[in-house]
N, C-alpha and C positions, 0 to 999 in steps of 0.2 A: 504493500500500500504506500509506504513512504517513498519507495522508488518511483511509483507512478506519480505521486504528488510532485516530486522533484523534477521529473520530466515535464510535467504540466507547467510548473513555474518557469522552467527553462524555456519552453516554447513561448510563454507569455512575455518573458523578458526579451527574447529574440524579436518577437513581433513589435514590442514597444520600441526597441532600438531601431528597427526598420522604419517605423512610422516617424520617429524623431529625425532620422537621416533624410527621409523623404521631405519632411517639412523644412529641414534646413536647406535642402537643395533648391526648394521652391521659394524660400523666403526672400523678400526684396529689402535691401538696405535702403532706408529712406535718406535722401540727400536733398538739400535745398541749394539751388544755384541762382544767384541774383545777377541780373544784367545791369549794364550802365546806361541803358536807354530803353525806350519802348521797343517792342518786338519789330524786327525788320529783317530784310534779306541778308544784310551783312552779318547777322548772327545765325544764318540759316542752318549751319551744320549741327548746332545744338538742338534746334527744333526738329531737324531730321532724325536725330538719334532718339528723341522723345516720341515722335510721331510714328516712326516705322518699327519701333520695338527694340532698337539696338540697346538702349539703356537697360531695358528689361532682360535682354539676353545676357547682359553683364551683371545681372543680379541687383539692379538698382531701380528704385522708385524715385525718380527725379522730379521735384517740383521746381519749375522755372518761374522766378519772380521778375516782373518787368521793372525797369527803371523809368526815368522821365525827368522833366524839368523841375518837378516838385518832390522828387524822390532821391534820397541820398542813401544808397545801400552800403557804402564803404564802411561806416562805423559798425555795421551789423556783423562784419566778418570777425574782427578781433573780439567782439562781444560774444561770439559763439551763437548768434541768432541765425546765421547762414553758414553753409559749409564751403561754398566756392563762390567766387566773385569774378565776373567779367570786367576787367579793368582796361584802361587806355594804354598809353605808351610807357616807356621806361622812365620818363620824368616822374610819373606818379609812383612807380615802384622805388625809385631812388629816394623819393621823399619819405617813404615809409622807413627807410634805413636811418634817415636823419632824425625822424621822430621816435625811433626805436620801437616801432610797432612790429610785433612778432608774426609777420605774415611772409609768404614767399610765393613767387611765380612758379608754376609747375608746367606750363605749356604756353607757347606763343602762336596763336592761330593766324595772325597776320604777319607774314614775313616782311611785308611793305606796309608802313603806316599810311593811311589814306589822307593824311593832312596835305593840303595843297594850297597854292595860290592860283586864283582864277582871274581871267581878264575877259573883256569883250573880244570875241573872235577877231583875229587879224590886227589888233591894236599894237602888239609888240612882236618883234621877230623871234626873240628867245628869252630865256630866263634872265640872262645878264642885263637885259634892257629894263627889267622891272625895278631895279634900284634907282632908276631915273624918274619913276612915276611920282606925281605930286601927292597922291593919296593912296595909302595902303591901309585897308580896314582890317584890324586885328582885335580879337576879343581881349578884354583887359586881363582875363585869366591867363592869357598867353604872352602878355607884355613882358613878363619876366621869365618866360620859358623860351620857346623856339624863336621868338622875336630877337632875343639877345644873341642867339646863334646866327640868325640872318644878318644881323649887324656885324658880328665879329668875322664871319666867314665869307659873306657875300656883299658887304658894303652898303647895306641899307642904313637909313638914318632915322633918328627919332622925329625929325621934321616931317617925315612922310606919315608917321603913325596917326591914325584916327581910330577911335573905338568902334568895333563891330558889335552891334547890339542884337545880332541874329535876325535882323530884318534885311531883306535883300534890296529894299527900296533905294538907299543911297547908291549902291553899286549899279543898279539898273538905270538910275538917272544920270550917271557919270560914265561916259564911254571910256574915259582914260583911267578910271579907278582900278585898283588891284584889291582883291579881297581874299582873306583866308577862307578855306572851305574843306569839307570832307569830299573827296573825289566821288563818293557814292551818293551824295545828297544835294548840295547846293547847285551843282551844274544841271541836275535834273530839274530842280525847282525853277532855275533861271530860264531853262528852255521852255518850260510850261508857260512862262510869261513872254515868250517870243524872243528871248535873247540867247544866242548861242555863245558858248565860251571856249576859251583855250585853257587847258589845265596843265599846271606845272607842279608835278609831284615833288615834294621836298625830299622824298626818299631817293629820287633820281639825282639829287645834287648834294648828297652827303649826310642827310638827316637820317641816320641808320638805326632809328629806334624800331622795336617791334610794335605791333598793335594788337588789340583784342586778345590780351593775355588773360589766362586763368590763374587766379591767386587763391591761396588757401592759408590756413593757420599752420605755423610750424609744428604745433603740437599734434595736429592731425597727421601730418607727414611722418612724424616720429612714432605715434601710437598706432596708426592704422594706415600704413603705406599701401596695403592691398586695396583698400577702398579708394584711395587717391589714384592708384594705377588703373583700376577698373573705370573710374569716371573719365580719366584722361583718354584712355584707349578707346572707350565707347564714343567719346566726343570726336576723336580723330576719324573713326569709322563713319560717324555721322557726316562729317565734312566731306569725306571722299564720296559718299553716296549723294550728298547734296550737289556736289560739283559735277559728278560724272555718271550718275544713275538717275533714277526717277525722283525728282525733287518735289513732286506734287504734295506728298504728305506734309512736308515742312511748310510749304506755301499756304496750304489750307489752314494749318495751325496758326501761323502768323496772322492771317486775316481774321481769324476768330478772336485772337487776343488784341489785335490793333485794327479796328474797323476803318481807320483813316486810310488804310492801304487797300489798293485793288490789284488785280492781276497785272495791269500795265506798269504800275509803279514798281511792283515787286520784281518783275522781269527786267525792267530797266536797271534797277539796282543790282540784281544778280549779274547782269551782263557786265557791269563795271567791275564788280568784285572779281569776276573770272578773267575778263580781258586785261585788266590792270595787273593781274598776277598777285593780288593782295594775299591770298592764302597759299597758293601752290607755286612758289618760285624760290629762287635762291637755294637756301639750305634744305628746304623741304623736298626739293627734287631728288636729293640723294638720301636724306635722312627721314623723310616722311613729314606730313603735315604736323604742325605744332612744334617743329624743331627749335632748339635753343642752342646758341653758340656763346659760351661764356666769354670768349675773347671779344666778341662783338659788343657785349654789355660793357666790358672794360673800356673799349674804345669809345663808346657813346658817352660814358661817364667822363672820360678824359676830354672829349670835345665840349661837353657842357661846362666843365670846370674851366677850360681855357676861354670859353665865351663869357665867363663871369656869372653863369647861372648858379654855380656853387663855389664856395671857397674850397681851397685845397684841403682834403681830408674830412670835409663836412658830410659826405655820403660815402657809403661803402658798397661798391658794386659786387663784392663777393657775397653779400647777403641778399641780393636781389632775387636770384632764381636758382632752382635745381634742375638739372637735366636728367635725373634718374628715371623719369617716367616717359621721356620722349627720345627721339633719335634712334628708334628701333624699327623703322620702316613699316610700322603697323598700317594696314589698309592700302598699301601701294598696289596690292594685287587687284583691288577694285578698279583703280584707274587703268591698270594694264589691260584688264579684261574689257573695259569699256572702249579703249582705244583700238582693240582688235575688231570691234564690230563695224 
């Protein structure tokens, strides 16, 4: 009798273990990912991973929180209220080292930053001529950022500076004006108003920051690197599918979250993201989307220090990013398969 009971208990324990393993295999780790702006095509790879089930395949239940003009998601990251943050360029990341905020960049999804100067089409022959423009509209938040670099490396002067208030009206009214822009946004809006523009990417003249970087807390990297790895790799796969496969799931999700956008606007923005090589260019061509080069971060920090944005030793480029989750050629097979068709 006792032997029978023991065998029965053994079977029950085995069944319980099997159920536990099954639940563990199907459980989804909840992750909160906050954006730096409203949903748009320039964030498309993340929405693709959410909409087509890629995050789920990686065992993640990802909540994407939008940003916007009245939303500041940045303080929520060190506070532990979100797990990952889509941030801008390296200037912001360097600032975190100066403020001793314990966060770190884990992937760089824009190999080329979309920051640009735009002009009315045909008004200037090349980028060098822009330093002779009477008016250059720059947001005050950038007056002590890339504007200092433009002065130091390309000969612009404060006499040209006029504040850009995120209204296109002054630029549209002055055919000789130069204005800062995101290459994926303002040129499209200007064309809607009947004004064609020439776009001068700062990335093409030495402003070698990354863009659309994913940042997380250092303690999450240290305590749960497997979670970070899965989120980064799933996002990379999402970007390859968005660029080279069926992007419709992402586009439909973006429209639901941001009703201001329609198919035409989304496709116009997508075309600029792809044609300008914002995501898949440079280092990503050999290392995969999201690639990080530590030497490039060092060089950018040195350029900004030389331009006077930072004092020597004020920021630490060694603390900006880790490349342990990227440069593994994840997802490149998706691109290769698409190119064979």
